[in-house]
C-alpha positions as CSV (number, residue, x, y, z in Angstrom):
1,M,-193.5,64.3,-165.4
2,A,-192.9,60.8,-166.7
3,R,-189.3,60.0,-167.5
4,H,-188.8,58.0,-170.7
5,L,-186.3,55.2,-170.7
6,P,-184.4,54.5,-173.8
7,N,-186.0,51.9,-176.0
8,L,-183.7,49.0,-175.4
9,G,-183.6,45.9,-177.5
10,K,-183.9,42.4,-176.1
11,R,-180.1,41.9,-176.2
12,E,-179.5,45.1,-174.2
13,L,-182.1,44.1,-171.6
14,I,-180.4,40.7,-171.2
15,V,-177.0,42.3,-170.9
16,N,-178.3,44.8,-168.3
17,E,-179.9,41.9,-166.3
18,L,-176.7,39.9,-166.4
19,Q,-174.7,43.0,-165.3
20,K,-177.2,43.5,-162.4
21,Q,-176.8,39.9,-161.3
22,K,-173.0,40.2,-161.5
23,E,-173.1,43.3,-159.3
24,E,-175.3,41.5,-156.7
25,E,-172.9,38.5,-156.7
26,S,-169.9,40.8,-156.3
27,S,-171.7,42.6,-153.4
28,D,-172.4,39.2,-151.7
29,L,-168.9,38.1,-152.1
30,A,-167.6,41.4,-150.9
31,S,-169.7,41.0,-147.7
32,Q,-168.3,37.5,-147.2
33,L,-164.7,38.8,-147.5
34,L,-165.4,41.7,-145.2
35,S,-167.0,39.4,-142.7
36,Y,-164.0,37.2,-142.6
37,L,-161.6,40.2,-142.3
38,A,-163.8,41.6,-139.5
39,E,-163.5,38.3,-137.6
40,N,-159.8,38.0,-138.4
41,P,-158.4,41.6,-138.6
42,D,-154.8,40.5,-138.9
43,A,-155.5,38.1,-141.8
44,Q,-153.8,38.6,-145.2
45,D,-153.4,36.2,-148.1
46,T,-153.0,35.8,-151.9
47,L,-156.0,35.6,-154.2
48,E,-155.6,31.8,-154.3
49,G,-155.3,31.6,-150.5
50,I,-158.4,33.7,-150.1
51,V,-160.4,31.4,-152.4
52,D,-159.0,28.2,-150.8
53,W,-159.2,29.2,-147.1
54,W,-161.3,32.3,-146.4
55,L,-164.2,31.6,-148.6
56,M,-164.2,27.9,-147.8
57,Q,-164.4,28.7,-144.1
58,Q,-167.3,31.1,-144.6
59,R,-169.2,28.4,-146.7
60,I,-168.4,25.7,-144.1
61,E,-169.9,27.8,-141.3
62,Y,-172.9,28.6,-143.5
63,E,-173.4,24.9,-144.3
64,I,-173.0,23.9,-140.7
65,S,-175.9,26.2,-139.8
66,R,-178.1,24.8,-142.6
67,V,-177.4,21.2,-141.6
68,K,-178.0,22.0,-138.0
69,D,-181.4,23.5,-138.8
70,A,-182.3,20.5,-141.0
71,L,-181.2,18.0,-138.3
72,T,-183.3,19.9,-135.7
73,W,-186.3,19.6,-138.0
74,L,-185.7,15.9,-138.7
75,V,-185.3,15.1,-135.0
76,S,-188.4,17.0,-134.0
77,S,-190.3,15.2,-136.8
78,G,-189.1,11.9,-135.4
79,L,-187.5,10.9,-138.7
80,V,-184.0,11.0,-137.2
81,V,-182.9,10.0,-133.8
82,E,-180.2,11.8,-131.9
83,A,-178.0,10.2,-129.2
84,S,-175.1,11.4,-127.1
85,G,-171.9,9.4,-127.5
86,R,-169.4,8.5,-124.8
87,D,-167.3,11.5,-126.0
88,S,-170.4,13.8,-125.4
89,R,-170.8,14.4,-129.2
90,V,-174.3,14.1,-130.6
91,F,-174.8,11.3,-133.2
92,Y,-177.7,11.2,-135.6
93,R,-179.3,8.1,-137.2
94,L,-182.3,7.0,-139.1
95,N,-185.4,6.2,-137.1
96,Q,-186.1,2.8,-138.7
97,G,-189.6,2.7,-137.2
98,K,-190.6,5.6,-139.5
99,I,-189.2,4.2,-142.7
100,G,-192.6,4.5,-144.5
101,E,-192.8,8.2,-143.7
102,I,-189.1,8.7,-144.6
103,L,-189.6,7.1,-148.0
104,K,-192.7,9.3,-148.6
105,F,-190.6,12.4,-147.7
106,I,-187.7,11.4,-149.9
107,N,-190.0,10.7,-152.9
108,R,-192.4,13.6,-152.4
109,D,-191.1,15.6,-155.4
110,S,-190.5,12.6,-157.7
111,P,-192.5,12.6,-160.9
112,D,-192.9,8.8,-160.4
113,N,-194.6,9.5,-157.1
114,D,-197.4,11.4,-158.8
115,A,-198.0,8.5,-161.2
116,T,-198.1,6.0,-158.3
117,T,-200.6,8.1,-156.2
118,N,-202.9,8.7,-159.2
119,R,-203.5,5.0,-160.0
């Protein structure tokens, strides 16, 4: 038997969609908070401290992972060169021998690039 949904107007549909997005964002944020607490079970802080420190730490760890993945790709593509420093840290620099490829990569989504290639 088909179940009939109430006939919602455009405004109600938008409000429902925004509410759904808010619930998803709250769920994601709740996961981040629980993840921090699971890693630091003795942690406690104020609202401001949680925003300033806990969430910032979660985002830093996420960004480190993203940057590491991007650098791995850039090195494997030969666009960036990695070298170990005297302190055993790894340093990254532009592969100047690939400047043409690098400029193509940087400008690949530029609207001006399409005009240039179609001349």
